[in-house]
C-alpha positions in Angstrom: 76.0 -28.7 -31.0 72.8 -29.5 -33.0 69.7 -27.6 -31.9 67.3 -29.3 -29.5 64.0 -29.7 -31.3 62.1 -29.3 -28.0 64.0 -26.1 -27.0 61.2 -23.8 -28.2 58.7 -25.6 -26.0 60.6 -26.9 -22.9 59.0 -29.4 -20.6 58.5 -28.2 -17.0 58.2 -30.0 -13.6 56.7 -28.4 -10.5 57.7 -30.1 -7.2 55.2 -29.3 -4.5 55.3 -30.0 -0.8 52.1 -30.7 1.1 50.5 -28.2 3.4 51.2 -28.1 7.1 50.1 -31.1 9.1 49.1 -31.5 12.7 52.5 -33.3 13.2 54.4 -30.4 11.5 52.7 -27.9 13.8 53.6 -29.9 16.9 57.2 -30.5 15.8 56.7 -34.3 15.5 58.6 -36.5 13.0 56.0 -38.0 10.7 58.0 -39.7 8.0 55.4 -42.1 6.5 52.9 -41.7 9.2 49.6 -40.5 7.7 49.0 -37.3 9.7 46.2 -35.0 8.4 46.6 -31.4 7.3 46.1 -28.8 10.0 43.7 -26.0 9.7 46.5 -23.8 8.3 47.5 -26.7 6.0 44.0 -26.8 4.5 44.1 -23.1 3.9 47.6 -23.4 2.4 46.4 -26.2 0.0 43.4 -24.2 -1.0 45.6 -21.2 -1.9 48.2 -23.2 -3.6 45.7 -25.0 -5.9 44.9 -22.1 -8.3 48.4 -20.7 -8.0 50.1 -23.9 -9.2 47.3 -24.5 -11.7 48.2 -21.2 -13.3 51.5 -22.8 -14.3 49.5 -25.0 -16.7 50.1 -28.6 -15.6 48.7 -31.5 -17.7 48.6 -33.9 -14.8 49.4 -34.1 -11.1 51.2 -37.1 -9.7 51.0 -37.4 -5.9 52.3 -39.4 -3.0 49.6 -41.7 -1.7 49.9 -40.3 1.8 46.8 -38.2 2.6 48.6 -34.9 3.2 50.2 -34.9 -0.2 47.2 -36.3 -2.0 44.9 -33.6 -0.5 47.4 -30.9 -1.6 47.8 -32.3 -5.0 44.0 -32.7 -5.4 43.6 -29.0 -4.9 45.9 -28.3 -7.8 44.3 -31.0 -10.0 40.8 -29.7 -9.3 41.8 -26.1 -10.0 43.6 -27.1 -13.3 40.9 -29.6 -14.4 43.6 -32.3 -14.9 44.0 -35.9 -13.7 45.4 -36.8 -10.2 47.6 -39.9 -10.2 48.9 -41.6 -7.1 52.4 -43.0 -6.9 53.7 -44.4 -3.6 57.3 -43.9 -4.7 56.8 -40.2 -4.0 56.3 -40.9 -0.2 58.3 -39.1 2.4 61.5 -40.7 3.8 60.7 -43.5 6.2 62.1 -42.3 9.5 62.0 -45.7 11.4 61.9 -45.3 15.1 61.9 -41.5 14.9 58.4 -41.5 13.5 55.9 -40.0 16.0 58.7 -38.4 18.2 59.7 -34.8 18.7 63.1 -33.5 17.9 64.0 -33.5 21.6 63.0 -37.2 21.9 65.0 -38.1 18.8 68.1 -36.3 20.1 67.7 -38.1 23.5 67.1 -41.6 22.1 69.4 -41.5 19.1 72.1 -38.9 19.8 74.8 -40.4 17.6 72.5 -41.0 14.6 70.9 -37.6 14.8 74.3 -35.9 15.1 75.4 -37.9 12.0 72.4 -36.6 10.0 73.1 -33.1 11.0 76.7 -33.5 9.9 75.4 -34.5 6.5 76.0 -38.3 6.8 73.5 -40.4 5.1 72.6 -43.0 7.8 69.3 -44.9 8.1 66.8 -42.7 9.9 65.6 -44.0 13.2 67.7 -47.2 13.1 65.6 -49.1 10.6 64.3 -46.4 8.3 65.5 -45.2 5.0 68.6 -43.3 3.9 68.4 -40.4 1.5 70.0 -42.6 -1.1 67.0 -45.0 -0.7 64.6 -42.1 -1.3 66.6 -40.8 -4.3 66.4 -44.2 -5.9 62.6 -44.5 -5.7 61.7 -40.8 -6.5 64.1 -40.9 -9.5 62.4 -44.0 -10.8 59.0 -42.4 -10.4 60.1 -39.1 -12.0 61.7 -41.0 -15.0 58.6 -42.9 -15.6 56.2 -39.9 -15.5 58.5 -37.7 -17.5 58.5 -40.3 -20.3 54.8 -39.5 -20.8 55.3 -35.7 -20.8 55.3 -34.0 -24.2 57.2 -30.9 -25.4 55.9 -27.8 -23.7 54.0 -29.7 -21.1 54.1 -29.3 -17.3 54.0 -32.0 -14.6 53.3 -31.4 -10.9 54.7 -33.8 -8.4 52.9 -33.4 -5.0 55.2 -34.9 -2.4 57.1 -34.1 0.8 60.0 -32.2 2.2 62.9 -34.7 2.0 61.4 -36.5 -1.0 60.8 -33.2 -2.8 64.4 -32.0 -2.3 65.6 -35.5 -3.3 63.9 -35.4 -6.7 65.0 -31.8 -7.4 68.6 -32.6 -6.5 68.5 -35.7 -8.8 67.0 -33.7 -11.7 69.6 -31.0 -11.6 72.5 -33.3 -10.8 73.3 -32.4 -7.2 74.3 -34.9 -4.6 72.0 -34.8 -1.6 74.5 -33.2 0.8 75.0 -30.4 -1.7 71.3 -30.1 -2.3 70.7 -29.7 1.4 73.4 -27.0 1.7 72.4 -25.1 -1.4 68.6 -25.5 -1.4 67.7 -26.1 2.2 64.3 -27.2 3.3 61.2 -27.0 1.1 58.5 -25.3 3.1 55.0 -26.5 3.7 52.9 -25.9 0.5 55.9 -24.4 -1.2 57.1 -25.5 -4.6 60.0 -25.4 -7.0 59.7 -25.1 -10.8 62.3 -26.8 -13.1 62.7 -26.2 -16.8 64.3 -28.6 -19.2 67.1 -27.2 -21.4 69.6 -28.5 -23.9 71.9 -30.0 -21.3 69.4 -31.0 -18.7 67.1 -29.6 -16.0 67.6 -26.2 -14.3 65.8 -24.8 -11.3 63.8 -21.7 -12.2 62.2 -21.1 -8.8 62.5 -22.5 -5.3 60.3 -22.2 -2.2 57.6 -20.3 -4.0 54.3 -20.1 -2.2 50.9 -18.6 -2.3 51.4 -17.2 1.2 50.3 -18.5 4.6 53.8 -20.1 5.3 55.0 -21.1 8.7 58.3 -22.6 10.0 58.5 -26.4 10.2 60.4 -27.4 13.5 61.0 -30.9 12.2 63.2 -29.9 9.3 65.9 -30.8 8.2 65.2 -34.6 8.0 
C-alpha cells in the first residue's frame, strides 16, 4: 500500500452534544423543539468551551437549534474560530413525541416505542424521522465540511444526541443499530474525537466531558 501523504498530519473531527436543556432535565422528548439550556447546561457549555478549544479546531459547525448553537459558540469563542450554522446537524425530528415525557410516549405509541427499543428504525412519533433520514442529512453535511478541512486540521460539529451518534457511526462505518449497541448515548456536553487514518476514520475518545454531567432520562431516542 502506498503511504498516505496526510498520515503525518491526520485530520480530526470532534462531535459535541449540546449542554443539558430544560427539556432534558424534565425528561421531555424535544427532538427539533428549540428548548433552552438549563442552568446546569449553561455551566456545562462554559466548561466545555475551553476544553474542546484545547483540541485546536479551525472552525465550529453547529446545528441551528439554540441549544447546540450556544454550546458551539462557547467553543468557537474560546478557540477564536468561526461559528457556522448548518440545519442538517439538527436532532432527529420526533414527530408526535416532541414535548411529551417517556411515560406519555409509551402510553400513546406503545408499539412504535417498543419497536425503537428493539432496534427497529421506525419513524419517531408517527410522522417524524427515522435514523436513516438523520444519517442521510448529517452525512451530507459532514462530507461537505470535511472537504474544506486541510491536513492536520480539526473540525468541531456541535449537534445533538441522536444526530451526533449518527454522524460518528457513519464516519466509522457502523450501521445505526450497531452504533447504539456499541457506543450508547452521547451525554449532554460530552464529545467524541475521531482521527482520520489510511483506511478511514477511527474513534479516539467517546463521551469525554469537562465534568458537570447528569443522566438524560429521554435517551435513547
